[in-house]
N, C-alpha and C positions, 0 to 999 in steps of 0.2 A: 504494500500500500504506500503510495507516495506521501511524502511529508507535506502537509498543507502550507507550511511557511515557505517551502521551496516553490510550490506552485504559485503562491501569491507573489513572490518575488519575481517570477518570470512573466507575470501578467499585469503588473502595475509598477508605476514609478510614483513615489510620493516626494513632493518638493514644496518649499514655501511658495505661496502664491506669487510673491515678488519675483521669483526666479523665472517665471513665464512671461514677464513683462515684455510686450512686443513680439512674442513668439507664439502665443496661444492660437491666433488665427492661422498662422502658417502650419502649425502642427495639425489642426483640425482639417485644413485643406489638403495636406499631403498624405496623412495617415488615417487608417480606419481605427480610431480610438475614441473613447469618451473621456471627457475631463470633468471631474467633480471638484467643486471648490467648497471648502468648509473650514471655518475658524482659522483663516490665514494659511491653509494648506491646500494644495491641489493634488488630486490623485488622477493620474493618466492610466486608463485601463484599456487593455486590448490583448490580442493574441500574443503569444511569446515572440513570434516573428516581428510583429508590428512594434512591440515594446523594444526589441533590440534596435530596430531602425530609428525609433524615436530617441533612444538613448544616444545613438551615434549622432543624430541631428543636434541634440542638446549639447553634446560634447563639442561639436564643431562651432557652436555658438557660445562657448565659454561657460556652460552650465554644468557643474559637477554632479554626476549621478553616482550614488554609492551602490 
C-alpha cells in the first residue's frame, strides 16, 4: 500500500500565496492544475506529471519548491 504522504507530495505543491505573484495566470494557462488559496497559502494540485512540470516552471522563475 502506498504511503499517503508520498502520494500527496507528488500531486501538490504548497507555497505562500506571495510566491505566485504574477505567475498564477501563467500556471493556470499552461498546466492542467487547480490552485486553492487559503490563509496566505496556495496549494497547486494536479497529476504527478503536471506537478513536476509546474515545479520546473516555478524553479525557472526563481520560486523555491521543496
